[in-house]
C-alpha positions in Angstrom: 122.0 -35.2 -76.2 118.7 -36.5 -74.6 115.5 -34.3 -73.7 114.3 -34.6 -70.1 110.8 -36.1 -69.6 107.8 -34.0 -68.1 106.2 -37.0 -66.2 108.3 -36.6 -63.1 107.0 -38.0 -59.7 106.7 -34.4 -58.3 104.1 -33.3 -60.8 102.0 -36.3 -60.4 101.8 -35.9 -56.7 100.9 -32.2 -57.1 98.1 -33.0 -59.5 96.8 -35.7 -57.1 96.8 -33.3 -54.2 95.0 -30.6 -56.2 92.4 -33.1 -57.3 91.9 -34.4 -53.7 91.5 -30.8 -52.5 88.9 -30.1 -55.1 86.9 -33.2 -54.1 87.1 -32.4 -50.4 85.9 -28.9 -51.2 83.0 -30.2 -53.3 82.1 -32.7 -50.6 82.0 -29.8 -48.0 79.8 -27.8 -50.3 77.4 -30.7 -50.8 77.3 -31.2 -47.1 76.5 -27.6 -46.4 73.7 -27.7 -49.0 72.2 -30.8 -47.5 72.4 -29.3 -44.0 70.7 -26.1 -45.2 68.0 -28.2 -47.0 67.4 -30.2 -43.8 67.2 -27.0 -41.8 64.6 -25.6 -44.2 62.6 -28.8 -44.1 62.7 -28.8 -40.3 61.5 -25.2 -40.2 58.6 -26.0 -42.5 57.7 -29.0 -40.4 57.9 -26.9 -37.2 55.6 -24.2 -38.8 53.2 -26.9 -40.0 52.9 -28.3 -36.5 53.0 -25.0 -34.6 50.2 -23.2 -36.5 47.4 -25.7 -35.9 48.6 -26.2 -32.3 48.4 -22.5 -31.6 45.0 -22.3 -33.3 43.7 -25.1 -31.1 45.0 -23.4 -28.0 43.3 -20.1 -28.9 40.0 -21.8 -29.6 40.2 -23.7 -26.3 40.9 -20.4 -24.4 38.0 -18.7 -26.1 35.7 -21.4 -25.1 36.9 -21.3 -21.5 36.2 -17.5 -21.4 32.7 -17.7 -22.8 31.7 -20.8 -20.7 29.4 -19.7 -17.8 30.8 -20.2 -14.4 29.2 -22.8 -12.3 27.3 -21.2 -9.5 28.9 -21.5 -6.1 27.2 -22.4 -2.9 24.4 -20.1 -1.9 25.2 -17.3 0.6 24.3 -18.0 4.1 20.8 -16.5 5.0 20.8 -13.1 6.7 19.7 -13.2 10.3 17.8 -10.1 11.5 17.4 -9.6 15.2 14.3 -7.5 16.1 13.8 -5.8 19.4 10.2 -4.9 20.2 9.6 -1.9 22.4 6.9 -2.1 25.1 3.6 -0.5 23.9 3.9 2.3 26.5 7.4 3.3 25.4 6.3 3.2 21.7 3.3 5.4 22.4 5.6 7.9 24.1 7.7 8.2 20.9 4.7 9.2 18.9 4.1 12.9 18.3 1.2 14.3 20.3 -1.8 15.7 18.4 -1.6 19.4 18.2 -5.1 20.7 17.6 -7.2 23.5 18.9 -9.9 22.4 21.3 -13.4 22.2 19.8 -16.0 24.3 21.6 -19.0 22.2 22.1 -22.5 23.5 22.7 -25.1 21.7 24.7 -27.2 19.1 23.0 -30.6 18.3 24.4 -31.8 14.8 23.5 -35.3 13.8 24.3 -36.9 10.5 23.5 -35.8 8.6 20.4 -36.9 10.4 17.3 -37.0 13.8 18.8 -34.9 16.6 17.3 -31.7 18.0 18.7 -31.3 21.8 18.6 -27.9 23.2 18.1 -27.2 26.9 18.4 -24.4 28.5 16.4 -23.4 31.9 15.1 -21.5 31.5 11.8 -21.3 27.7 12.0 -22.4 24.7 14.0 -20.5 23.7 17.1 -20.0 20.0 18.0 -22.5 18.8 20.7 -21.2 17.8 24.0 -21.2 14.1 25.0 -22.6 13.4 28.4 -20.7 11.0 30.5 -23.7 8.8 31.1 -24.1 8.4 27.3 -20.5 7.2 27.0 -21.0 4.8 29.9 -24.1 3.4 28.3 -22.2 2.7 25.1 -19.5 0.8 27.1 -21.8 -1.1 29.4 -22.2 -4.2 27.2 -18.4 -4.5 27.0 -18.0 -4.3 30.8 -20.7 -6.8 31.4 -19.6 -9.2 28.7 -23.0 -9.3 27.0 -23.9 -9.1 23.4 -24.9 -5.6 22.3 -28.5 -4.8 21.5 -30.0 -3.0 18.6 -28.3 0.3 17.7 -25.2 -0.5 19.9 -23.3 -2.5 17.3 -22.5 -6.2 16.9 -20.2 -8.1 19.2 -17.9 -7.0 22.0 -15.4 -4.2 21.7 -15.1 -0.5 22.4 -17.6 2.3 22.5 -18.1 4.9 19.7 -20.5 7.8 19.4 -21.7 10.2 16.7 -24.1 13.0 17.3 -25.4 11.3 20.5 -25.8 7.9 18.9 -23.7 5.2 20.8 -22.4 1.9 19.5 -19.9 -0.8 20.6 -17.7 -3.0 18.4 -14.3 -3.2 16.9 -15.0 -1.7 13.4 -17.0 1.5 12.8 -17.9 3.0 9.4 -18.9 6.6 8.8 -21.1 7.5 5.8 -21.3 11.3 5.8 -23.2 13.6 3.4 -21.0 16.1 1.5 -23.6 17.2 -1.1 -24.0 20.8 -2.1 -26.7 21.5 0.4 -24.3 20.7 3.2 -22.3 23.8 2.3 -25.0 26.2 3.6 -25.8 26.9 7.3 -22.5 25.5 8.6 -23.7 21.9 8.1 -20.5 20.6 6.6 -18.4 22.4 9.2 -20.4 20.8 12.0 -20.4 17.3 10.4 -16.6 17.5 9.8 -15.9 18.6 13.4 -18.2 15.8 14.9 -16.5 13.2 12.7 -13.1 14.2 14.0 -14.3 14.3 17.6 -15.7 10.8 17.2 -12.5 9.4 15.7 -10.3 11.0 18.4 -12.5 9.4 21.1 -11.9 5.8 19.7 -9.3 3.6 21.4 -6.3 3.1 19.3 -7.0 -0.6 18.8 -10.4 0.1 17.1 -10.6 0.2 13.3 -12.6 2.6 11.2 -13.5 3.6 7.6 -14.9 6.8 6.1 -16.9 7.3 3.0 -18.1 10.8 2.0 -20.9 10.9 -0.6 -22.6 13.2 -2.9 -23.3 12.3 -6.5 -20.5 9.8 -6.1 -18.5 8.9 -3.0 -15.0 9.8 -1.8 -12.6 8.0 0.6 -9.1 9.0 1.9 -6.5 7.9 -0.7 -4.6 6.0 2.0 -7.7 4.1 3.1 -7.0 0.8 1.3 -8.2 -1.3 4.3 -9.5 -0.7 7.8 -7.6 2.0 9.6 -6.4 1.8 13.2 -7.6 4.7 15.3 -4.1 5.8 16.1 -3.2 9.5 16.5 -1.1 9.7 13.3 -3.9 8.2 11.2 -6.5 10.6 12.6 -4.1 13.5 12.0 -3.9 12.4 8.3 -7.7 12.2 8.2 -7.9 15.8 9.5 -5.5 17.0 6.9 -7.5 15.2 4.2 -10.8 16.8 5.3 -9.3 20.3 5.1 -9.4 20.0 1.3 -13.0 18.7 1.0 -15.7 21.0 -0.2 -19.4 20.1 -0.1 -20.8 19.8 -3.6 -23.0 17.6 -5.8 -26.2 15.6 -5.3 -27.2 13.0 -2.8 -26.6 9.3 -3.5 -25.4 7.2 -0.6 -25.7 3.8 -2.3 -22.1 3.6 -3.8 -20.7 4.5 -0.4 -22.6 1.6 1.3 -21.5 -0.7 -1.5 -17.9 0.2 -0.9 -18.1 -0.3 2.9 -19.8 -3.7 2.6 -17.4 -5.1 0.0 -17.1 -8.8 0.7 -13.3 -8.7 0.4 -13.1 -6.8 3.8 -14.6 -7.7 7.1 -17.9 -5.9 7.6 -18.3 -3.0 10.1 -20.0 -3.6 13.4 -21.9 -0.4 13.1 -22.5 2.2 10.4 -23.1 5.9 11.3 -25.1 7.4 8.4 -25.6 11.2 8.1 -27.7 12.9 5.5 -29.3 16.3 5.1 -31.5 15.3 2.2 -34.3 12.9 1.4 -33.3 9.4 0.4 -35.4 7.8 -2.3 -37.4 4.6 -1.7 -35.3 2.4 -4.1 -32.1 3.7 -2.4 -33.7 2.9 1.0 -34.6 -0.7 -0.1 -31.2 -1.3 -1.5 -29.4 -0.1 1.7 -31.6 -2.3 3.9 -31.1 -5.4 1.8 -27.4 -4.8 1.6 -27.1 -4.5 5.4 -29.3 -7.4 6.2 -27.7 -9.7 3.6 -25.1 -10.9 6.2 -26.6 -14.2 7.3 -28.1 -14.1 10.8 -26.3 -10.9 11.8 -27.4 -7.6 10.2 -25.3 -4.5 10.3 -27.0 -1.7 12.4 -27.2 1.6 10.7 -27.4 4.5 13.1 -29.0 7.3 11.1 -28.6 11.1 11.7 -31.3 13.3 10.0 -29.2 16.4 9.7 -31.1 19.7 9.0 -34.7 20.7 8.5 -35.2 18.9 5.1 -34.0 15.5 6.4 -36.0 15.9 9.6 -39.3 16.5 7.7 -41.9 13.9 7.6 -40.8 12.2 4.4 -37.1 12.3 5.1 -37.5 11.2 8.7 -39.8 8.3 7.8 -37.2 6.9 5.3 -34.4 7.1 7.9 -36.6 5.5 10.6 -37.2 2.6 8.2 -33.5 2.1 7.6 -32.7 2.3 11.3 -35.5 0.0 12.4 -35.0 -2.6 9.7 -31.2 -2.9 10.4 -31.4 -2.7 14.2 -30.0 0.8 14.4 -31.3 4.1 15.9 -32.3 7.5 14.6 -31.2 10.9 15.8 -32.6 14.1 14.4 -30.3 17.1 14.5 -31.8 20.5 13.6 -29.3 23.4 13.5 -30.6 26.8 14.7 -28.9 30.2 14.6 -28.4 31.9 17.9 -30.3 35.1 18.1 -28.5 38.2 19.3 
């Protein structure tokens, strides 16, 4: 009896099929591994490219933010339209001066150099101005002539101070406020006459004030020549209310201030003192007023009180007035007897 063989065609085909299946499976696994490897490589390449690119973008954006913007075209200029009111309408808008009227006593003026007697009870009243005195002060302006000695330099308006008249466009007041002015109502009378003189000036005239004692004092707002407008004079009145007479008598610094070369000089200086001016001070004042080329500055002097009107005080003021082309007025206060 014969034994059947194991190498049948069926078994060979089965083994071949199994081997083929294993090879196909292995090929698929190898393909998946290669695909996964390529994917990882692509990711790494993408990251390697993306990171520097993003860094470059961030740096560029930072530079754009910090870079100053170029200035645009300048804005168009602003155009202001101004409307000027007529002078009459503007003056109506100003507040009127509210002040009590000053009671003026009669002043008798004789020839030049004679004294003026003023009666007062507790203080000195301001002397009246006569209409002919005011007309005389304005006469050179009306006639168009140059003013003479004591009347100021050049054409302009009229001004008066204790009966002394002047014409011009700029007037300076040098007023004694030393301690001796505090007695006998002298300072009260000088202050009242100063305000009266300023109120009588036309509003286009300019003025300066210098009060002196040991040193000199000027209004804090007087940085240049002041126009004689009502509001300015009202401020002068308020400033004078706080002034008290004290100290010695030295007018030289006040004259130096008024004749500072940085400002135009005054046409006339009204100079009031109740004391005796020394010879060196007198010489300096005369030289200062005459050192203006061909035109000296007239100094109209007021000898105020008995001490200044004495022989020595009067002689010094006469010298200042005559050497500068000014005039002298002696004002002696007297108390009214009951």
